ROBAKOL-901255 format. One record per residue (C-alpha): residue number from 1; x, y, z. Coordinates in pm, 1 decimal, padded with zeros to 6 digits, always signed. Example, Ala and Ser with C-alpha at 12.3 -4.5 7.8 and 13.67 -1.06 7.14 Angstrom:
BEGIN
<site pos="1" east="+01230.0" north="-00450.0" up="+00780.0"/>
<site pos="2" east="+01367.0" north="-00106.0" up="+00714.0"/>
This chain:
BEGIN
<site pos="1" east="-00676.9" north="-00208.3" up="-00611.0"/>
<site pos="2" east="-00332.7" north="-00370.9" up="-00589.5"/>
<site pos="3" east="-00028.9" north="-00150.8" up="-00532.9"/>
<site pos="4" east="+00291.9" north="-00305.3" up="-00668.3"/>
<site pos="5" east="+00599.3" north="-00163.0" up="-00498.4"/>
<site pos="6" east="+00944.3" north="-00213.6" up="-00646.1"/>
<site pos="7" east="+01278.8" north="-00048.3" up="-00575.5"/>
<site pos="8" east="+01428.4" north="-00081.2" up="-00923.4"/>
<site pos="9" east="+01394.0" north="+00187.8" up="-01188.6"/>
<site pos="10" east="+01501.6" north="-00038.1" up="-01475.1"/>
<site pos="11" east="+01332.6" north="-00330.2" up="-01653.6"/>
<site pos="12" east="+01456.4" north="-00679.7" up="-01577.8"/>
<site pos="13" east="+01323.5" north="-01008.1" up="-01441.2"/>
<site pos="14" east="+01119.9" north="-00888.9" up="-01143.1"/>
<site pos="15" east="+00985.5" north="-00591.6" up="-01337.4"/>
<site pos="16" east="+00878.4" north="-00822.7" up="-01617.0"/>
<site pos="17" east="+00683.5" north="-01030.4" up="-01364.6"/>
<site pos="18" east="+00499.5" north="-00722.0" up="-01238.0"/>
<site pos="19" east="+00406.6" north="-00626.0" up="-01593.7"/>
<site pos="20" east="+00286.8" north="-00979.0" up="-01672.4"/>
<site pos="21" east="+00064.5" north="-00979.6" up="-01363.5"/>
<site pos="22" east="-00087.4" north="-00642.0" up="-01448.8"/>
<site pos="23" east="-00148.9" north="-00737.2" up="-01811.9"/>
<site pos="24" east="-00285.5" north="-01079.2" up="-01721.6"/>
<site pos="25" east="-00529.4" north="-00955.2" up="-01457.6"/>
<site pos="26" east="-00615.2" north="-00603.0" up="-01577.1"/>
<site pos="27" east="-00968.8" north="-00712.2" up="-01664.8"/>
<site pos="28" east="-01029.2" north="-00830.1" up="-01306.5"/>
<site pos="29" east="-00826.4" north="-00596.0" up="-01084.5"/>
<site pos="30" east="-00690.8" north="-00242.2" up="-01082.4"/>
<site pos="31" east="-00314.4" north="-00202.4" up="-01047.2"/>
<site pos="32" east="-00057.5" north="+00064.0" up="-00973.3"/>
<site pos="33" east="+00311.1" north="+00013.5" up="-01055.1"/>
<site pos="34" east="+00509.4" north="+00220.5" up="-00804.1"/>
<site pos="35" east="+00881.1" north="+00262.3" up="-00874.1"/>
<site pos="36" east="+01145.9" north="+00535.5" up="-00896.1"/>
<site pos="37" east="+01170.0" north="+00742.5" up="-01213.3"/>
<site pos="38" east="+01404.0" north="+00596.1" up="-01473.5"/>
<site pos="39" east="+01427.0" north="+00372.9" up="-01782.0"/>
<site pos="40" east="+01129.1" north="+00167.9" up="-01662.5"/>
<site pos="41" east="+00904.6" north="+00451.6" up="-01778.4"/>
<site pos="42" east="+00998.8" north="+00403.0" up="-02145.2"/>
<site pos="43" east="+00938.7" north="+00029.7" up="-02115.6"/>
<site pos="44" east="+00595.6" north="+00078.3" up="-01959.1"/>
<site pos="45" east="+00506.1" north="+00319.8" up="-02237.9"/>
<site pos="46" east="+00614.6" north="+00070.4" up="-02504.0"/>
<site pos="47" east="+00395.0" north="-00209.0" up="-02362.8"/>
<site pos="48" east="+00092.5" north="+00007.0" up="-02286.0"/>
<site pos="49" east="+00118.7" north="+00013.6" up="-01905.8"/>
<site pos="50" east="+00229.9" north="+00370.4" up="-01846.5"/>
<site pos="51" east="-00115.7" north="+00466.8" up="-01721.1"/>
<site pos="52" east="-00054.8" north="+00227.0" up="-01431.0"/>
<site pos="53" east="+00272.4" north="+00392.9" up="-01334.8"/>
<site pos="54" east="+00317.3" north="+00597.0" up="-01017.5"/>
<site pos="55" east="+00663.2" north="+00750.1" up="-01029.4"/>
<site pos="56" east="+00860.2" north="+00851.0" up="-00721.4"/>
<site pos="57" east="+01203.4" north="+01001.1" up="-00661.2"/>
<site pos="58" east="+01307.5" north="+00736.9" up="-00409.2"/>
<site pos="59" east="+01150.5" north="+00431.3" up="-00250.8"/>
<site pos="60" east="+01134.7" north="+00489.4" up="+00123.5"/>
<site pos="61" east="+00889.6" north="+00473.6" up="+00413.7"/>
<site pos="62" east="+00751.3" north="+00819.9" up="+00339.8"/>
<site pos="63" east="+00682.6" north="+00748.8" up="-00029.1"/>
<site pos="64" east="+00509.1" north="+00420.7" up="+00057.2"/>
<site pos="65" east="+00284.9" north="+00588.8" up="+00314.2"/>
<site pos="66" east="+00200.2" north="+00863.3" up="+00064.4"/>
<site pos="67" east="+00108.3" north="+00610.8" up="-00204.6"/>
<site pos="68" east="-00118.6" north="+00417.0" up="+00031.2"/>
<site pos="69" east="-00293.1" north="+00737.9" up="+00137.9"/>
<site pos="70" east="-00339.3" north="+00835.6" up="-00226.7"/>
<site pos="71" east="-00463.0" north="+00504.3" up="-00371.6"/>
<site pos="72" east="-00609.4" north="+00315.9" up="-00071.8"/>
<site pos="73" east="-00500.9" north="-00028.1" up="-00200.1"/>
<site pos="74" east="-00663.8" north="-00346.4" up="-00073.7"/>
<site pos="75" east="-00325.7" north="-00521.9" up="-00100.0"/>
<site pos="76" east="+00034.1" north="-00400.9" up="-00124.1"/>
<site pos="77" east="+00245.4" north="-00636.4" up="-00335.6"/>
<site pos="78" east="+00611.1" north="-00567.2" up="-00249.1"/>
<site pos="79" east="+00886.8" north="-00707.2" up="-00467.7"/>
<site pos="80" east="+01212.4" north="-00843.6" up="-00326.4"/>
<site pos="81" east="+01369.8" north="-00788.7" up="+00012.7"/>
<site pos="82" east="+01418.2" north="-00412.6" up="+00031.2"/>
<site pos="83" east="+01069.1" north="-00317.2" up="-00083.4"/>
<site pos="84" east="+00920.2" north="-00581.9" up="+00145.8"/>
<site pos="85" east="+01102.9" north="-00451.4" up="+00452.4"/>
<site pos="86" east="+01019.1" north="-00088.1" up="+00375.7"/>
<site pos="87" east="+00650.6" north="-00166.5" up="+00318.3"/>
<site pos="88" east="+00629.9" north="-00372.5" up="+00635.6"/>
<site pos="89" east="+00768.0" north="-00099.9" up="+00861.0"/>
<site pos="90" east="+00583.2" north="+00178.3" up="+00677.1"/>
<site pos="91" east="+00241.5" north="+00014.0" up="+00709.1"/>
<site pos="92" east="+00278.1" north="-00209.3" up="+01018.2"/>
<site pos="93" east="-00025.2" north="-00420.5" up="+00942.6"/>
<site pos="94" east="-00260.9" north="-00140.6" up="+00830.5"/>
<site pos="95" east="-00278.5" north="-00292.0" up="+00479.9"/>
<site pos="96" east="-00221.0" north="-00658.4" up="+00383.9"/>
<site pos="97" east="+00126.6" north="-00705.9" up="+00239.8"/>
<site pos="98" east="+00245.0" north="-00972.4" up="-00002.1"/>
<site pos="99" east="+00624.6" north="-01009.3" up="-00011.2"/>
<site pos="100" east="+00743.6" north="-01144.3" up="-00345.9"/>
<site pos="101" east="+01103.1" north="-01270.4" up="-00348.9"/>
<site pos="102" east="+01246.6" north="-01300.7" up="-00699.3"/>
<site pos="103" east="+01608.4" north="-01362.5" up="-00612.4"/>
<site pos="104" east="+01846.3" north="-01551.3" up="-00386.3"/>
<site pos="105" east="+02157.0" north="-01335.6" up="-00329.3"/>
<site pos="106" east="+02431.7" north="-01509.8" up="-00128.9"/>
<site pos="107" east="+02367.8" north="-01309.0" up="+00187.7"/>
<site pos="108" east="+02027.9" north="-01473.4" up="+00241.9"/>
<site pos="109" east="+02214.6" north="-01779.9" up="+00368.8"/>
<site pos="110" east="+02410.4" north="-01583.5" up="+00630.4"/>
<site pos="111" east="+02368.7" north="-01412.5" up="+00964.0"/>
<site pos="112" east="+02338.4" north="-01068.0" up="+00805.3"/>
<site pos="113" east="+02158.9" north="-00745.0" up="+00884.9"/>
<site pos="114" east="+01941.1" north="-00793.3" up="+00575.5"/>
<site pos="115" east="+01832.7" north="-01144.9" up="+00671.4"/>
<site pos="116" east="+01752.7" north="-01021.6" up="+01023.5"/>
<site pos="117" east="+01566.5" north="-00715.8" up="+00890.9"/>
<site pos="118" east="+01351.5" north="-00934.2" up="+00667.7"/>
<site pos="119" east="+01273.0" north="-01171.9" up="+00953.1"/>
<site pos="120" east="+01163.0" north="-00878.8" up="+01169.7"/>
<site pos="121" east="+00958.5" north="-00729.9" up="+00884.8"/>
<site pos="122" east="+00768.7" north="-01055.5" up="+00838.7"/>
<site pos="123" east="+00576.8" north="-00971.7" up="+01157.1"/>
<site pos="124" east="+00375.5" north="-00738.4" up="+00930.3"/>
<site pos="125" east="+00377.6" north="-00950.5" up="+00612.1"/>
<site pos="126" east="+00071.3" north="-01163.1" up="+00535.0"/>
<site pos="127" east="+00190.2" north="-01389.8" up="+00252.4"/>
<site pos="128" east="+00529.5" north="-01463.9" up="+00097.4"/>
<site pos="129" east="+00572.1" north="-01559.7" up="-00267.7"/>
<site pos="130" east="+00898.6" north="-01715.4" up="-00384.3"/>
<site pos="131" east="+01004.8" north="-01786.9" up="-00740.9"/>
<site pos="132" east="+01173.8" north="-02117.9" up="-00666.5"/>
<site pos="133" east="+01251.3" north="-02376.1" up="-00401.2"/>
<site pos="134" east="+01605.6" north="-02238.6" up="-00402.9"/>
<site pos="135" east="+01494.2" north="-01910.0" up="-00245.5"/>
<site pos="136" east="+01299.5" north="-02089.8" up="+00028.1"/>
<site pos="137" east="+01574.9" north="-02340.5" up="+00097.4"/>
<site pos="138" east="+01855.6" north="-02083.4" up="+00105.8"/>
<site pos="139" east="+01697.2" north="-01814.6" up="+00326.4"/>
<site pos="140" east="+01857.0" north="-01863.2" up="+00666.3"/>
<site pos="141" east="+01540.3" north="-01809.9" up="+00870.9"/>
<site pos="142" east="+01271.3" north="-01977.1" up="+00660.7"/>
<site pos="143" east="+01184.0" north="-02210.4" up="+00948.6"/>
<site pos="144" east="+01102.4" north="-01908.1" up="+01167.1"/>
<site pos="145" east="+00856.3" north="-01748.4" up="+00922.7"/>
<site pos="146" east="+00495.5" north="-01767.4" up="+01043.6"/>
<site pos="147" east="+00302.2" north="-01647.5" up="+00737.8"/>
<site pos="148" east="+00213.3" north="-01870.8" up="+00440.7"/>
<site pos="149" east="+00480.8" north="-01929.6" up="+00175.8"/>
<site pos="150" east="+00385.2" north="-02013.4" up="-00183.6"/>
<site pos="151" east="+00632.1" north="-02115.1" up="-00454.8"/>
<site pos="152" east="+00488.3" north="-01948.6" up="-00765.0"/>
<site pos="153" east="+00762.3" north="-01971.4" up="-01027.3"/>
<site pos="154" east="+00741.3" north="-01697.8" up="-01289.5"/>
<site pos="155" east="+00464.8" north="-01610.7" up="-01535.3"/>
<site pos="156" east="+00572.8" north="-01714.7" up="-01881.4"/>
<site pos="157" east="+00418.0" north="-01718.7" up="-02226.6"/>
<site pos="158" east="+00594.1" north="-01855.6" up="-02534.3"/>
<site pos="159" east="+00354.3" north="-01666.6" up="-02759.9"/>
<site pos="160" east="+00413.5" north="-01355.3" up="-02552.3"/>
<site pos="161" east="+00784.6" north="-01369.6" up="-02630.4"/>
<site pos="162" east="+00734.2" north="-01443.5" up="-02999.2"/>
<site pos="163" east="+00482.4" north="-01162.5" up="-03037.0"/>
<site pos="164" east="+00747.2" north="-00907.8" up="-02934.7"/>
<site pos="165" east="+00997.9" north="-01012.8" up="-03203.3"/>
<site pos="166" east="+00994.8" north="-00819.4" up="-03529.0"/>
<site pos="167" east="+00817.3" north="-01044.2" up="-03774.6"/>
<site pos="168" east="+01074.6" north="-01002.8" up="-04052.0"/>
<site pos="169" east="+01335.3" north="-01156.1" up="-03821.4"/>
<site pos="170" east="+01121.2" north="-01468.0" up="-03792.5"/>
<site pos="171" east="+01077.8" north="-01522.5" up="-04164.1"/>
<site pos="172" east="+01350.4" north="-01677.8" up="-04374.6"/>
<site pos="173" east="+01310.3" north="-01816.9" up="-04723.4"/>
<site pos="174" east="+00935.2" north="-01754.6" up="-04694.4"/>
<site pos="175" east="+00901.0" north="-01981.4" up="-04388.6"/>
<site pos="176" east="+00703.9" north="-01882.3" up="-04082.8"/>
<site pos="177" east="+00810.4" north="-01922.2" up="-03722.7"/>
<site pos="178" east="+01005.8" north="-02244.1" up="-03713.5"/>
<site pos="179" east="+01087.1" north="-02270.2" up="-03346.4"/>
<site pos="180" east="+01450.1" north="-02306.0" up="-03452.8"/>
<site pos="181" east="+01536.9" north="-01944.3" up="-03510.1"/>
<site pos="182" east="+01894.1" north="-01977.2" up="-03392.9"/>
<site pos="183" east="+01997.9" north="-02253.2" up="-03633.6"/>
<site pos="184" east="+01799.1" north="-02102.0" up="-03919.1"/>
<site pos="185" east="+01958.6" north="-01761.0" up="-03896.8"/>
<site pos="186" east="+02299.9" north="-01900.5" up="-03818.2"/>
<site pos="187" east="+02294.1" north="-02088.5" up="-04147.5"/>
<site pos="188" east="+02325.8" north="-01761.6" up="-04336.6"/>
<site pos="189" east="+01985.1" north="-01794.8" up="-04501.2"/>
<site pos="190" east="+01833.9" north="-01489.5" up="-04668.2"/>
<site pos="191" east="+01601.6" north="-01306.2" up="-04436.1"/>
<site pos="192" east="+01279.1" north="-01180.0" up="-04585.0"/>
<site pos="193" east="+00970.5" north="-01002.3" up="-04462.2"/>
<site pos="194" east="+00754.7" north="-01242.0" up="-04664.1"/>
<site pos="195" east="+00707.2" north="-00995.3" up="-04948.6"/>
<site pos="196" east="+01039.6" north="-01056.6" up="-05118.5"/>
<site pos="197" east="+01194.9" north="-00745.0" up="-04966.2"/>
<site pos="198" east="+01534.4" north="-00825.9" up="-04815.5"/>
<site pos="199" east="+01572.2" north="-00767.5" up="-04443.3"/>
<site pos="200" east="+01936.9" north="-00868.5" up="-04422.3"/>
<site pos="201" east="+02045.4" north="-00527.9" up="-04295.4"/>
<site pos="202" east="+01777.1" north="-00543.9" up="-04027.2"/>
<site pos="203" east="+01892.1" north="-00887.9" up="-03923.0"/>
<site pos="204" east="+02255.3" north="-00780.0" up="-03911.1"/>
<site pos="205" east="+02167.5" north="-00521.0" up="-03649.5"/>
<site pos="206" east="+02083.8" north="-00802.4" up="-03408.0"/>
<site pos="207" east="+02270.3" north="-01116.5" up="-03517.8"/>
<site pos="208" east="+02530.8" north="-01287.5" up="-03303.3"/>
<site pos="209" east="+02702.8" north="-01618.7" up="-03252.7"/>
<site pos="210" east="+02685.0" north="-01572.4" up="-02875.8"/>
<site pos="211" east="+02450.0" north="-01353.8" up="-02671.6"/>
<site pos="212" east="+02423.4" north="-01242.8" up="-02309.5"/>
<site pos="213" east="+02112.7" north="-01064.4" up="-02180.0"/>
<site pos="214" east="+02097.0" north="-00930.5" up="-01826.4"/>
<site pos="215" east="+02208.6" north="-00670.8" up="-01577.5"/>
<site pos="216" east="+02581.5" north="-00605.6" up="-01574.4"/>
<site pos="217" east="+02628.2" north="-00703.3" up="-01212.1"/>
<site pos="218" east="+02831.8" north="-00954.8" up="-01014.4"/>
<site pos="219" east="+02528.9" north="-01182.7" up="-00993.7"/>
<site pos="220" east="+02495.8" north="-01215.7" up="-01370.9"/>
<site pos="221" east="+02873.1" north="-01259.3" up="-01419.5"/>
<site pos="222" east="+02907.4" north="-01089.8" up="-01762.0"/>
<site pos="223" east="+03287.1" north="-01076.9" up="-01736.2"/>
<site pos="224" east="+03292.3" north="-01454.4" up="-01783.3"/>
<site pos="225" east="+03109.2" north="-01404.2" up="-02113.6"/>
<site pos="226" east="+03397.5" north="-01187.8" up="-02235.5"/>
<site pos="227" east="+03656.6" north="-01439.0" up="-02117.2"/>
<site pos="228" east="+03475.2" north="-01713.9" up="-02307.0"/>
<site pos="229" east="+03431.5" north="-01487.2" up="-02610.5"/>
<site pos="230" east="+03805.6" north="-01423.5" up="-02618.9"/>
<site pos="231" east="+03880.1" north="-01797.1" up="-02632.5"/>
<site pos="232" east="+03620.3" north="-01856.0" up="-02903.0"/>
<site pos="233" east="+03732.1" north="-01557.4" up="-03109.8"/>
<site pos="234" east="+04097.0" north="-01666.7" up="-03094.3"/>
<site pos="235" east="+03985.9" north="-02007.2" up="-03225.4"/>
<site pos="236" east="+03794.1" north="-01842.1" up="-03510.1"/>
<site pos="237" east="+03460.2" north="-01975.1" up="-03385.8"/>
<site pos="238" east="+03273.6" north="-01647.9" up="-03329.8"/>
<site pos="239" east="+03254.9" north="-01330.0" up="-03535.5"/>
<site pos="240" east="+02995.5" north="-01143.7" up="-03332.0"/>
<site pos="241" east="+02918.3" north="-01151.7" up="-02959.9"/>
<site pos="242" east="+02656.4" north="-00918.4" up="-02813.9"/>
<site pos="243" east="+02598.8" north="-00820.4" up="-02451.8"/>
<site pos="244" east="+02258.6" north="-00663.0" up="-02392.7"/>
<site pos="245" east="+02217.1" north="-00487.4" up="-02060.0"/>
<site pos="246" east="+02356.7" north="-00215.1" up="-01839.9"/>
<site pos="247" east="+02487.7" north="-00187.3" up="-01486.2"/>
<site pos="248" east="+02780.2" north="-00101.1" up="-01265.8"/>
<site pos="249" east="+03019.1" north="-00338.9" up="-01443.7"/>
<site pos="250" east="+02990.6" north="-00163.5" up="-01780.8"/>
<site pos="251" east="+03318.5" north="+00032.6" up="-01744.1"/>
<site pos="252" east="+03505.5" north="-00285.3" up="-01650.1"/>
<site pos="253" east="+03361.5" north="-00469.6" up="-01950.0"/>
<site pos="254" east="+03450.5" north="-00183.3" up="-02183.9"/>
<site pos="255" east="+03808.1" north="-00189.2" up="-02056.4"/>
<site pos="256" east="+03831.5" north="-00566.9" up="-02099.2"/>
<site pos="257" east="+03705.1" north="-00549.2" up="-02458.4"/>
<site pos="258" east="+03970.4" north="-00289.3" up="-02541.8"/>
<site pos="259" east="+04256.9" north="-00463.6" up="-02364.3"/>
<site pos="260" east="+04168.8" north="-00805.2" up="-02509.8"/>
<site pos="261" east="+04146.8" north="-00671.8" up="-02865.8"/>
<site pos="262" east="+03781.1" north="-00770.6" up="-02895.5"/>
<site pos="263" east="+03644.6" north="-00442.1" up="-03030.4"/>
<site pos="264" east="+03570.3" north="-00596.7" up="-03370.2"/>
<site pos="265" east="+03393.8" north="-00894.8" up="-03213.7"/>
<site pos="266" east="+03207.7" north="-00782.4" up="-02902.1"/>
<site pos="267" east="+02926.2" north="-00527.1" up="-02904.7"/>
<site pos="268" east="+02819.6" north="-00387.0" up="-02566.7"/>
<site pos="269" east="+02465.4" north="-00289.8" up="-02656.9"/>
<site pos="270" east="+02364.2" north="-00132.4" up="-02325.7"/>
<site pos="271" east="+02006.1" north="-00136.1" up="-02203.0"/>
<site pos="272" east="+01741.9" north="-00222.4" up="-02464.7"/>
<site pos="273" east="+01367.5" north="-00198.6" up="-02420.1"/>
<site pos="274" east="+01326.2" north="-00519.2" up="-02620.5"/>
<site pos="275" east="+01591.6" north="-00790.2" up="-02601.0"/>
<site pos="276" east="+01385.2" north="-01050.5" up="-02786.7"/>
<site pos="277" east="+01500.1" north="-00933.1" up="-03130.5"/>
<site pos="278" east="+01856.2" north="-01012.9" up="-03022.8"/>
<site pos="279" east="+01751.3" north="-01354.1" up="-02893.6"/>
<site pos="280" east="+01577.6" north="-01436.7" up="-03221.4"/>
<site pos="281" east="+01898.7" north="-01368.1" up="-03413.5"/>
<site pos="282" east="+02156.6" north="-01547.5" up="-03203.0"/>
<site pos="283" east="+02302.4" north="-01894.9" up="-03218.0"/>
<site pos="284" east="+02360.3" north="-01949.0" up="-02845.2"/>
<site pos="285" east="+02256.5" north="-01771.4" up="-02525.4"/>
<site pos="286" east="+02506.1" north="-01775.7" up="-02239.0"/>
<site pos="287" east="+02377.5" north="-01739.5" up="-01882.5"/>
<site pos="288" east="+02670.2" north="-01766.2" up="-01638.8"/>
<site pos="289" east="+02485.3" north="-01639.9" up="-01328.5"/>
<site pos="290" east="+02652.7" north="-01685.1" up="-00990.5"/>
<site pos="291" east="+02306.0" north="-01698.7" up="-00834.4"/>
<site pos="292" east="+01962.6" north="-01691.8" up="-00993.6"/>
<site pos="293" east="+01619.0" north="-01686.9" up="-00835.1"/>
<site pos="294" east="+01442.9" north="-01833.2" up="-01137.9"/>
<site pos="295" east="+01612.9" north="-01799.1" up="-01477.2"/>
<site pos="296" east="+01350.8" north="-01635.2" up="-01699.6"/>
<site pos="297" east="+01599.7" north="-01520.9" up="-01965.0"/>
<site pos="298" east="+01684.2" north="-01884.6" up="-02036.8"/>
<site pos="299" east="+01319.3" north="-01968.0" up="-02103.7"/>
<site pos="300" east="+01275.2" north="-01661.7" up="-02323.4"/>
<site pos="301" east="+01564.2" north="-01768.2" up="-02545.3"/>
<site pos="302" east="+01445.6" north="-02130.3" up="-02552.1"/>
<site pos="303" east="+01101.6" north="-02020.8" up="-02668.8"/>
<site pos="304" east="+01276.7" north="-01891.0" up="-02982.2"/>
<site pos="305" east="+01460.2" north="-02218.4" up="-03036.1"/>
<site pos="306" east="+01793.0" north="-02093.4" up="-02900.8"/>
<site pos="307" east="+02003.7" north="-02341.9" up="-02701.2"/>
<site pos="308" east="+02127.3" north="-02212.7" up="-02366.0"/>
<site pos="309" east="+02456.5" north="-02272.3" up="-02188.7"/>
<site pos="310" east="+02429.6" north="-02184.9" up="-01820.7"/>
<site pos="311" east="+02546.3" north="-02247.0" up="-01470.4"/>
<site pos="312" east="+02343.3" north="-02466.5" up="-01238.5"/>
<site pos="313" east="+02253.0" north="-02181.2" up="-01001.7"/>
<site pos="314" east="+01930.1" north="-02142.0" up="-00807.7"/>
<site pos="315" east="+01619.8" north="-02168.9" up="-01024.2"/>
<site pos="316" east="+01823.8" north="-02273.7" up="-01328.7"/>
<site pos="317" east="+01862.5" north="-02616.1" up="-01166.9"/>
<site pos="318" east="+01504.4" north="-02700.0" up="-01259.8"/>
<site pos="319" east="+01494.2" north="-02525.3" up="-01598.0"/>
<site pos="320" east="+01811.4" north="-02659.8" up="-01756.1"/>
<site pos="321" east="+01861.5" north="-03017.1" up="-01874.1"/>
<site pos="322" east="+02047.4" north="-03194.7" up="-02152.7"/>
<site pos="323" east="+01765.1" north="-03148.7" up="-02400.6"/>
<site pos="324" east="+01795.3" north="-02771.3" up="-02435.9"/>
<site pos="325" east="+02164.5" north="-02689.0" up="-02393.8"/>
<site pos="326" east="+02449.3" north="-02745.0" up="-02151.1"/>
<site pos="327" east="+02514.9" north="-02681.7" up="-01782.3"/>
<site pos="328" east="+02870.6" north="-02562.5" up="-01717.5"/>
<site pos="329" east="+03084.1" north="-02511.7" up="-01407.7"/>
<site pos="330" east="+03391.2" north="-02335.5" up="-01550.1"/>
<site pos="331" east="+03519.0" north="-02118.3" up="-01833.8"/>
<site pos="332" east="+03665.3" north="-02425.1" up="-01999.5"/>
<site pos="333" east="+03329.6" north="-02605.3" up="-01990.6"/>
<site pos="334" east="+03152.5" north="-02303.5" up="-02139.1"/>
<site pos="335" east="+03406.8" north="-02282.5" up="-02420.4"/>
<site pos="336" east="+03374.6" north="-02653.9" up="-02494.6"/>
<site pos="337" east="+02992.6" north="-02650.5" up="-02488.6"/>
<site pos="338" east="+02961.7" north="-02347.3" up="-02715.8"/>
<site pos="339" east="+03225.3" north="-02486.2" up="-02951.7"/>
<site pos="340" east="+03022.8" north="-02807.0" up="-02982.5"/>
<site pos="341" east="+02702.2" north="-02620.1" up="-03054.2"/>
<site pos="342" east="+02864.5" north="-02401.1" up="-03319.4"/>
<site pos="343" east="+03038.4" north="-02686.9" up="-03500.7"/>
<site pos="344" east="+02795.7" north="-02981.5" up="-03479.3"/>
<site pos="345" east="+02488.4" north="-02901.8" up="-03690.8"/>
<site pos="346" east="+02297.7" north="-03216.5" up="-03593.7"/>
<site pos="347" east="+02353.5" north="-03161.5" up="-03224.0"/>
<site pos="348" east="+02256.4" north="-02796.6" up="-03260.3"/>
<site pos="349" east="+01930.4" north="-02889.9" up="-03432.8"/>
<site pos="350" east="+01851.2" north="-03135.0" up="-03153.4"/>
<site pos="351" east="+01922.4" north="-02879.9" up="-02879.6"/>
<site pos="352" east="+01723.0" north="-02613.1" up="-03063.8"/>
<site pos="353" east="+01420.1" north="-02837.5" up="-03093.3"/>
<site pos="354" east="+01462.1" north="-02943.0" up="-02731.7"/>
<site pos="355" east="+01478.0" north="-02579.5" up="-02622.8"/>
<site pos="356" east="+01143.9" north="-02504.9" up="-02785.4"/>
<site pos="357" east="+00982.6" north="-02806.9" up="-02619.8"/>
<site pos="358" east="+01133.8" north="-02721.3" up="-02282.1"/>
<site pos="359" east="+00997.7" north="-02365.9" up="-02299.2"/>
<site pos="360" east="+00648.4" north="-02497.8" up="-02370.2"/>
<site pos="361" east="+00661.3" north="-02694.1" up="-02043.2"/>
<site pos="362" east="+00672.4" north="-02359.5" up="-01860.6"/>
<site pos="363" east="+00393.8" north="-02197.5" up="-02062.8"/>
<site pos="364" east="+00182.7" north="-02106.0" up="-01759.8"/>
<site pos="365" east="+00055.0" north="-01749.1" up="-01784.6"/>
<site pos="366" east="-00314.1" north="-01829.6" up="-01725.7"/>
<site pos="367" east="-00243.0" north="-02066.4" up="-01436.7"/>
<site pos="368" east="-00002.0" north="-01819.9" up="-01277.3"/>
<site pos="369" east="-00241.7" north="-01525.5" up="-01296.3"/>
<site pos="370" east="-00522.3" north="-01739.3" up="-01157.9"/>
<site pos="371" east="-00308.2" north="-01832.2" up="-00858.2"/>
<site pos="372" east="-00222.7" north="-01465.4" up="-00793.9"/>
<site pos="373" east="-00587.1" north="-01364.1" up="-00824.0"/>
<site pos="374" east="-00686.8" north="-01620.4" up="-00561.5"/>
<site pos="375" east="-00423.2" north="-01484.2" up="-00323.7"/>
<site pos="376" east="-00532.5" north="-01122.8" up="-00382.2"/>
<site pos="377" east="-00895.1" north="-01203.9" up="-00323.3"/>
<site pos="378" east="-00818.6" north="-01389.4" up="-00001.5"/>
<site pos="379" east="-00755.4" north="-01043.8" up="+00149.6"/>
<site pos="380" east="-01069.5" north="-00877.1" up="+00014.7"/>
């Protein structure tokens, strides 16, 4: 049995990876998803994984020891730095530990108590998984790590994304999934469920010219989305901008929307169990991350034919190219790129098609799960 240990109580990139692993290997391994009580519980219920959930009040050494005594796992799979350090010092080699690093926060490059703590914890860690070369290259003490390091990327399935979008949002004018959802919906075409029954009101609950999906944190840089939205709205280029996610910056974003007079344009949606419906109904996804371990949200949008405008941070360096959107370094570049996409239909169609093709290049769920299974079984 594999015990997944994660500090977060919400559902985001790392949590999605855990769920993909459990779903992909549930016929070959038993899994427990250990995390603090919170919104993650509703998400696990909605995707049929609640039976795997072991809820705790707080992730600490005591809760980890208790879980190991209860479940007797063959491997503990700890996600990100904090969970990895806690598991290492809680178990001290009594159970094999896999440390899975999903992110590359700026402090990993510095002489910092967290970088030192992780280095010390690695004495008890048996294998390290990293989502991109960026994480390996940026961690200050990578050269001092003795255990194996494997760059695994992220599990991703184009069909998995599409299957979670409401079907009526995919169907316009009787057509099936086109792979160019963004341009199709943005054209103002009638939306139908295939039976002639209008789904316009359903579509209007999700539609946007510009979309952001992610945690409202410094890393994800959502304030820049609002600054760009203000420029675009003043130019008459956007009527609806949606921000899907929650986090500590929500009050600041709410204040900005009010002060900038954007209340009729910007919708702060908060946390949503399923962000794919919003992706299927947008023209452009904006991903202005200051740092990014992988960049899964970009691939999810691309799989629905949505062009992406992003920074060139971390794992996004390998995902983004000129075929699927634009890479931007400043507010002005974001405004210019989005303006081009919203006003040049031929260019938009090319980027939309390129986004779909780019997403397919990362369609790796079977390969990814096979790699994880081999690593698990190396400890059995």
